C-alpha positions as CSV (number, residue, x, y, z in Angstrom):
1,X,-0.2,2.8,27.3
2,X,2.4,1.0,28.5
3,X,0.1,-1.2,30.9
4,X,-1.7,-1.3,27.6
5,X,1.0,-2.6,25.9
6,X,1.6,-5.7,28.9
7,X,-2.3,-6.4,28.4
8,X,-2.1,-7.2,25.0
9,X,1.5,-9.0,24.5
10,X,-0.1,-10.7,27.2
11,X,-3.3,-11.5,25.5
12,X,-1.1,-12.2,22.8
13,X,-1.0,-15.9,24.5
14,X,-3.5,-18.5,23.8
15,X,-3.1,-19.9,27.1
16,X,-3.0,-16.5,28.9
17,X,-6.4,-15.8,27.5
18,X,-7.9,-18.7,27.9
19,X,-6.9,-18.7,31.4
20,X,-8.1,-15.3,31.6
21,X,-12.1,-16.8,30.0
22,X,-11.9,-19.3,33.0
23,X,-11.1,-16.8,35.4
24,X,-14.6,-14.9,34.4
25,X,-16.6,-18.3,36.3
26,X,-14.7,-16.8,39.9
27,X,-11.6,-17.4,41.1
28,X,-8.9,-20.0,41.0
29,X,-5.9,-21.4,42.3
30,X,-3.1,-22.3,40.3
31,X,-3.7,-26.0,40.5
32,X,-8.0,-25.2,39.5
33,X,-5.9,-23.4,36.4
34,X,-4.1,-25.8,35.6
35,X,-6.5,-28.7,35.2
36,X,-7.4,-28.3,31.7
37,X,-3.9,-27.6,30.1
38,X,-1.2,-30.5,29.5
39,X,1.6,-28.5,31.6
40,X,3.4,-28.0,34.3
41,X,2.4,-26.1,37.7
42,X,5.4,-23.8,37.4
43,X,4.4,-23.7,33.5
44,X,1.0,-22.4,34.5
45,X,2.5,-20.1,36.9
46,X,4.7,-18.2,34.7
47,X,1.5,-17.5,32.7
48,X,-0.2,-16.4,35.9
49,X,2.7,-14.5,36.9
50,X,2.8,-12.6,33.2
51,X,-1.5,-11.8,34.0
52,X,-0.4,-10.8,37.0
53,X,2.9,-8.3,35.5
54,X,0.6,-6.9,33.0
55,X,-2.5,-6.0,35.2
56,X,-4.8,-8.3,34.1
57,X,-5.0,-10.4,36.9
58,X,-4.6,-10.0,41.3
59,X,-3.7,-12.7,43.3
60,X,-4.8,-13.1,46.7
61,X,-2.4,-15.5,50.0
62,X,-5.6,-17.7,51.4
63,X,-3.5,-19.3,54.1
64,X,-1.0,-21.7,51.6
65,X,-2.4,-21.0,48.5
66,X,-3.0,-17.8,45.9
67,X,-6.7,-17.6,44.3
68,X,-6.6,-15.8,41.4
69,X,-9.0,-13.4,39.8
70,X,-9.2,-11.4,37.5
71,X,-8.5,-7.3,37.7
72,X,-11.6,-5.7,36.1
73,X,-9.4,-2.1,36.4
74,X,-7.4,-3.4,33.8
75,X,-10.2,-5.2,31.4
76,X,-11.7,-1.7,31.9
77,X,-8.7,-0.1,30.1
78,X,-8.5,-2.0,27.6
79,X,-12.2,-1.6,27.0
80,X,-11.9,1.9,26.9
81,X,-8.6,1.7,24.8
82,X,-11.8,-0.6,21.9
83,X,-14.7,1.7,22.6
84,X,-12.0,4.5,21.8
85,X,-11.7,2.2,18.2
86,X,-15.4,1.4,17.8
87,X,-16.4,5.5,17.6
88,X,-13.6,6.0,15.5
89,X,-14.9,3.5,13.4
90,X,-18.3,5.3,13.5
91,X,-17.8,8.2,12.3
92,X,-16.1,6.9,9.9
93,X,-19.0,4.5,8.7
94,X,-21.3,8.1,8.8
95,X,-19.2,10.0,6.8
96,X,-19.1,6.9,3.9
97,X,-22.8,7.1,4.8
98,X,-22.8,10.9,3.8
99,X,-20.4,10.4,0.6
100,X,-22.1,7.0,-0.6
101,X,-25.3,9.4,-0.2
102,X,-23.9,12.2,-1.8
103,X,-23.6,10.4,-4.7
104,X,-26.1,8.7,-4.5
105,X,-28.2,12.2,-5.3
106,X,-26.0,13.1,-7.7
107,X,-26.4,10.4,-9.8
108,X,-30.1,10.5,-10.2
109,X,-30.1,13.6,-10.9
110,X,-28.0,13.1,-13.4
111,X,-30.8,10.3,-14.4
112,X,-33.6,13.1,-14.6
């Protein structure tokens, strides 16, 4: 659960979400990721460190470059957690549908 907490904390920042959206298109270096933002490379690097610590991205060494990419395992963990919530909501809606159908039947019985 700690990893999930770190992931959601990292996702709370719009810049980090934008970085993840960019990485969804493919690997990128710090310089490439910094281009659309009005901030320094060190500031972008700090955002990347938060994403990496949360397990949302990975970096590899390629000479002087350190390309980043999405970490599918962390995204998968978030998706599993959200899927659990979706299933719980679906069960709640199914129960509500049942209650409403029963109320409708009872109402129709009282009208006749």
